[in-house]
N, C-alpha and C positions, 0 to 999 in steps of 0.2 A: 445240453443242460438248459433247463427251463429258467429263464431270467426274470428278474423283477425290477421294476423301476425303483428309484431311491425311496419314493414315498410309500411304497409297499413293503419296505424292508423292516417290518416289525415282526416279532415272533408270532403274534396272533394272526396276522394276515398270511404269513408263509405257512404256518401249520394248517390253517383253514383251507388254503388252496391245495396243499398236498392231500389232505383228507378227502377233498372233493374229487380230485383227479386220480389219485392212486391209493384209495383207502385200504386195500388189502395187502399192499406191499410191505414186507417186513422192515421195521425201522430200528427197534432196540432188541438186542439179544442179551439176556442176563441169566446166568445159571441155566435153569430149565424153563425160564419164562421167555415168552415171545410177545412183542408188542408191534402192531402194525402202525402205519401212519394215521389211520383213523383212531386207533387207540391213543396215540400221543395227543391228538387234538382233543379227544374226549377227556382224558385224564387231566391234562393241563386246564381244561375248562372247569372240571370238577373242583380242582384245587383253587383255581381263581375264585370260584363262587364260594368255596369254603372260607377263604380269607375275607371276601367281601361281606359275608354274613356276620363276621366278627368285627366289622368296622375298619378293616384294613383296605386301603385303596390307593388311588393315584397319589404319588409323591411320598408315601410312607416308606421308611427304610426298615427292611427285615433282614436280620443276620441269619445265616445258615451255617450251622456247625454239624455237618453230616458226612458220613463216609460215602464212597461210591455205592449207588443203588438207584433203581428207577425213580424212587420218590424224590431224589435230589433234583432230577430234571422236572418232575411234575411241580415241585415247590418253586424252583427258579423260574420256569417258564409260565407257571400259573400267575406268579407275581407280575411277570412281564406283560401278561395279557390285561392286567388291571392298570398298568402304568405305575405300579409300585416299584421300588428300587431294592433289588436283592444285593446282599452283602455276603458273599461266600467267604468264610473264615477258615484259615489253615487249621486243620484239626490238631496240629501239634501245639497250638497256642495255649498258654497257661499263664496264671498269675498276672503280673503287670502287663504283659503283652496282650493277653486275652482281654483284660479290662480296657486297655487302650483301644483295641479294635472296636469293641462294642460302644465305647463312649465317643470316640472320634467320629465314627460313622453316623452318629445320631440314630442308632437303631432303636425303634420303639417296640419291636417285636423280635423274638429269637426262636428259631426252630433248632432243636438240639437232639442229637442221638443220645441214648441212654449211656453209651460208653464214655461220654465226656460230661455226664451230668454232675459228677462229684466235683470236678474242677470248676465247672460253671457255678455250682451252688455256693462256692466260697466267695465268688464275686457278685452274685445276684443282689444281695442287699445294698451294695454300693453302686447300683446302676439305676438311678431314679428315672431315667428316660425310658427304660423298658417297661411297657405297660401290659405286655401279654407274652406268655411263654407257651411253646408247644414242645412236648417231649416225645421222641420217637422210641417207644418201648412197648413190649407186650405187658399188659396189666395196667392197673390204675396209677395215676400220678396225683400229687398234691403240692401245695405250697411248701410243705415240709421238705420235699425233695430239692427245693431250690432255696434253702437257707431261711425259710419262713417268709419269703417275699410276699408283699401284699397284692402284687399283680396276679391276675387270673392265670392258672396253669391248666392246660388241657393236653390230652394225648394227641400227637400229630395226626393220628388216624381220623380225628374229627374233621380235618381239613378235606378229606375225601367225602364231599358233601352228598354225592349221588346226583346232583343237578349238573348235567352235562351241557346245559345251554351255553352257547358261545357268548362271552362278554362282547359288547359292541366293539367292532373293529375300528370305528372311526374315533375312538376316544384316546388312542395312543398314537403318537407321531414317531417317525423314524429318528428324530433327533432328541427324543425324550431319554433321560438317563435310565438305563435298564439295570446296570450293575455297578457296584463300587468294588474294584479289585485292589487289594493292598500290595504295593510293591515295596521292595526293600528300602529302608531309610539309608541315607548316605551320610551327609553332614547334618542330618536332622532326623526327626521321627519318620516312621513309615508313612507313605502318602497313599491316600485313597484315590485311585484312578476312576474318574467318572466316565463310564463307557456308554455311549448312546445305543439304542436298539440296533442301529444300522452297522455298528462296528463289527460285531460277530459275523454278520452276514457278509460284510466286505471281505473278511478273512475266508469264510467258507466258499464264497464265490471264486476268489482268486485261487485258492488251493485246489478246489475241485476242477477248475478249468485248466490251470497250468500243469497239474500232475496227471490229468486225464482220468480222473475217477469216473467210474461208470455205475449205472443203476444196479448192476449185478455184483458190485463190490461189497465186501464186508470189512469195515474199518475197525480194527481192534485197538482198544486203549486200556491200559492198567494204571495210567497216570491219574492223579486225583482231579475230580471235577471242579474243585475250588480253584484250580489253576487254569489260566487261559489256554494252555496247550491242549489239554483234554477237551475242554469245552468248545473252543473255537476251531482248533486245527483237526479235531476228530469229529465231534458231534455236529458242528455247523457245516463242516466239509461234507459229511455224510448227508445232511439235510439238503444241501445244494446239489449234490450228485444224485439225490433220490435213492441213495444206497442205504445199507444197514450199518448200525454201530454195534459192535460187540464190546460190552463193558465188563471189566474184571474188578474185583475189590481192590487189588493192589498188585505191584510187581513182585513176582516170585520166580527166581531163577529155576527152581525145581519144577514148576508147573507151566512156565512160559510157553514152551513149544507144544505141550499137550493142550493148553487152552487154544492156541492158534489152530491146531488141527480140529479140536472139538467144534469150534465156532465156524470153521471153514474160512478163516480170515484171509483176505487178499492184500491187506496193508496194515502196518502198525507204525506208531511213533515211539521213539526212544530218546531219552535225555541223558546227558552226562555219563555217569558211571555205568548206567544201564547198558550202554553200548559195549563197554569193555567186558562187563559181566557176561553178556550174551556170547561174545567172542571167546571168552575163557572157558565156556562150558566144554566138557570133554567131547571129543568126536563121537558121533553116533550114526549108525547106518540109516536112521530115520530123519536125519536133519534136512533132507530134501523132500521129506514126505509132508508137504504142505502146499497151500495154494497161493502163498504170499508172492506178489510180484514187485511191490514197492514198500520202502520203509523211509520215514522221515526221521533223520537223526541230527541232533544238535548237541555238541559241536561236531563238525565233520572233519575227521582226520584224513589227511591226503591218501592214506592207504585203505581207508574203509571201503570205498566203492569196489576196488579189486577184490578185497578179502570177502566181502559179503556176496559178491557175484560168484566167485570161485567156490566158496564153501556152501552157501545157502541158495544160490541162484536168484538172488534178490537185487534189484536196482535201488540205489539210494537217492533221496532228495534231501534238501536242507533249506533253511531260511535264516534271515536275520530279522528279529521281531522283538517287540516289547509289549507289556500290558498296555502301554500308552498308545500303541499304534496298530500295526497290521503286518502282513508279510512284506516287509520293505524290499527285500531281495529274495530271490528263489534260485536254488540250484535244482534243475529239473532233469528228468530223463532225456538223454540225448546230448546233454552238455559235455564239453570236452573233458576227458579224464584228467588233463593237466590242470584243470580248474578245481578239482576235488580238493577239499580243505578250505575252499572259499565258501561264502554264504550265498553265492550266486550273483545275479544281476537284477536290476530293478523291474524289468519286464513291463514297462509303462505304468508301474504302480507309484513311482516316487522319483523325485529329483534328489540327488545326493550331493553333498559337499563334504570334503575333509579339510578342516581348518586348524590353524595353530591357536595358541592361547589368546591371541588378539583377534581371532575370528577372520584371519586372512586366509584365503584359499591356498591350498598346497597342491603342487603338481602330482600327477599320477605316480604311484609308488611310494610316496612319502606318508608317514604315519602322523595322524592327528585325530581330533575329535570328529565323530561322525554326526553330521547334521542332515536333516531330511525335510522334505515338503511333499505331502501327498498329492497325487494327481487324480485320485478317485475321491469324490465327496463322501462324507459320512464314515470315513475309515479311521478317524483319530478320536482320541478322548476329548471330552469337553473341558477338562481341567482337573485339578486336584481338589477333592472335597474339603471345603472350609480352609483352604490354603491359597488365598489369592496371590500372595507374594511368591510362593513356590511355582504357581502356574505361570505368572508373568516372567519369572526367571528362566523357565523352561523354553520360552520362545524368544527368538531374536530376529526381528524384522520378518516375521512369518515363518521362520525356520525353527524346527524342533531340535533342541540340543540333547542328544542321547546320553551324554556323559560316558559314552564308550569310545574307544580309540580303534582305528583301523586304517586301512589303505585301500584305494581303488586302483586297480591296474589299468593298463592301456586299453584293455578290452571291456572295461566297465564292470569287472567283477569285484565284489567287496570282500576283503580279507580282514576278519576281526582279529585284533591284537590283544587288547586287554581292557579293563575298566578304569576309566579315569576317576570314577567315583569310588568311594571306599566301600565296596561290597565284596563279600567273600562267597564264592560259589561252592556249595557243599551238597552232594547227593541230590542235585537238581534243584536245590533251594538257594535263593539269594539271601545271604546272611548279612545283616546290617552291622558293621563294626561299631557304629555309633550306638546302636541299641544294646549290644553286648557290653560295651563300656559303661553305658548309662546304668544298667542294672547292677553290674558288679561294683560300681563305685558307691552303691548304697550299703555295702558291707561295712560295718563299723570299724573294721581293722584296715580298710583299704584307703590309701591316700590318693593314688592315681592308677589308671589302668589303660592299656592300649591293646587293641585286638588287631591281629594281622593274619593273612593267609599263609599256610605252609603246604607245599605240594604233598599230595597223598599218593598212596600206592595205586589208587583208582583213577589217576590223571586229573583229578579235580583238586579242591582245596580242603584243608583241615583248618579248624579254628585254633589259633594260639593266642594266649594273652600274656602280656608282660605286666606284672603287678608290683606297685610300690606300696609297701606297708606303711602305716602311720608309725611314728616313733614310739618305740616301746611295745608295739603290738606283736603278737605271734599269730601266724596263720599258715596252715599247710596247704599244699596243692590240692589234696583231696577235699579240704573244706571249701576251697574256691569252687571246685566242680559241684559239690553238694549244694552250695548256695545257688549256683547257676541253675542246676537241674530243677530246683523248686520254684524258679521264677521265670523261666524262659522255655521256648520250644526246644525239644530234644536236639534238633539239628543245629541249634545255636550254641549248645553247651561246649565249652572249650575241650579239646582233646589234649593240647599241650599247655603247660603252665610254667612260667619262669619268673622268679622273684628278682627284682632289680632295684638298685639303690636310687636311681633317678632315670627318667625317660630322656632320651636325647631330644633336644629342642633347638629350633632356630632362634635368632635374636628377637623375633616377634612372638616367641613362646609357642610356635606350632610344633607338634611332635614330628620328628623326622622318622616316619614309619619305614622309609626305604632302608634305613640303617637297621631297624629291628627285623625287617624281612631278610636282609642279608645275614644277620646274626643267626636267625632261626634256621635258614637253609644250611649255613655253614656248620651248625652244631646240632643238626637234626637228630643224629643218633644218640646224643647225650641229653636230649630234652626229657623232662618228666612227661610221661605218656600215660594217660588214664587207661588206655586199652592194654598197655603192657602191665599196668598195675591191677588189671582185672576188674576195673570199675565199670559197671554196666549202667547206662542211662536209659530209663524207661521211656517209651514213646507216649 
């Protein structure tokens, strides 16, 4: 693996070096399109110059609301070559959540796909900080498409300037903020994680090296590029291995294996329910007709390595990681199978502690909050955007407090247990209980609301809300869901709803959510269920 010193770990320097040394090697496979490393250098330079020609440069924040496609990378890395800050936005965001992301990130420019133009248009007039819009669509665009905004509106194709001159490499530093990634809110709003240029490279370097990725590998991802997993653990890993990345629009159980075969993939990443869906596919004589040798799965079930090996002939890897950091621990090929189910060990990447609520160290095997300290420079976030108090709270004496609970066994392997913070894990997304509650509490008939996780058929969580109506108000479960669907991302919309006279609380007025969770699990079959009611929530 070709290594780079910390100072050279910027997207501009790395792409330029690859293009000079291995220009014709395949880098990106998309549908019938093929892009080499030289193409990646050229296209990101063109987009960088397209942005620069419109006054966008170092330090400007640009939100990206795009589906998986090559242009996503050209936009994101083009901005990175200028020292501008990219803000990838979850394409499921709508209403209050969408406006929050665009406002809180201080985005002065937005690049949006035509598919989400209608929902963006409703918010555009209320976004005075946004001074320029780019719309990715075939055909003309105008301010009328964005609610009559006074800011200039152009087709995103205008960014492909034709000028492939490389922006100066010395204007961007490894510790400059490259992206702001929004992580789930817990006891407050979603936080924008400020990721330096070097952070994605730290992940790519570790994953490519520890998992033995080679230059002839093809890393397949169908996960969204606005998430760190697809970007860092696939795209950057491929970049560091000088391998190819095969990109699909989205996960589809019906086309997953045919995509794998078409692209000649040798590795893929799978999150959450995706693992179970793959294993629940009906047996096929062609299920070993592929080149895949490795798959990174999170979470890792103890039985997964054996099942994937026996059925598909694939070895599994896993990690413990967050948007704020890096591959803190890794379960790698060759690790003992009795450690399957763990997130692996630190591999010289990190110091780990497991502590109690008073931050006292716990012995091996005991469950507590996971704290970490990186051993590799440039691998952590620079803080939370415009949230100095949240940033300060996340670090105690130089240790990052993950808010996750786990245990470290006598051999140094980390076993994730649960989330200390109030996040609900649904379909690979972290759902903020706080934000679900905040939005639903705005309904005029709602007095109080509490959101809790309920175990799903797919081994993850479903969102349930307990609602206290205001005196004299009438409100149905379907109305709660409809109100939610109009104002939040589809994956946040509650599946289960129960009306309650009062929420259980402590003497200090804190909601005793553990009691609600126990009630939900004990009465799961009797809960009002929007899926059973046939209510479909649009993406």
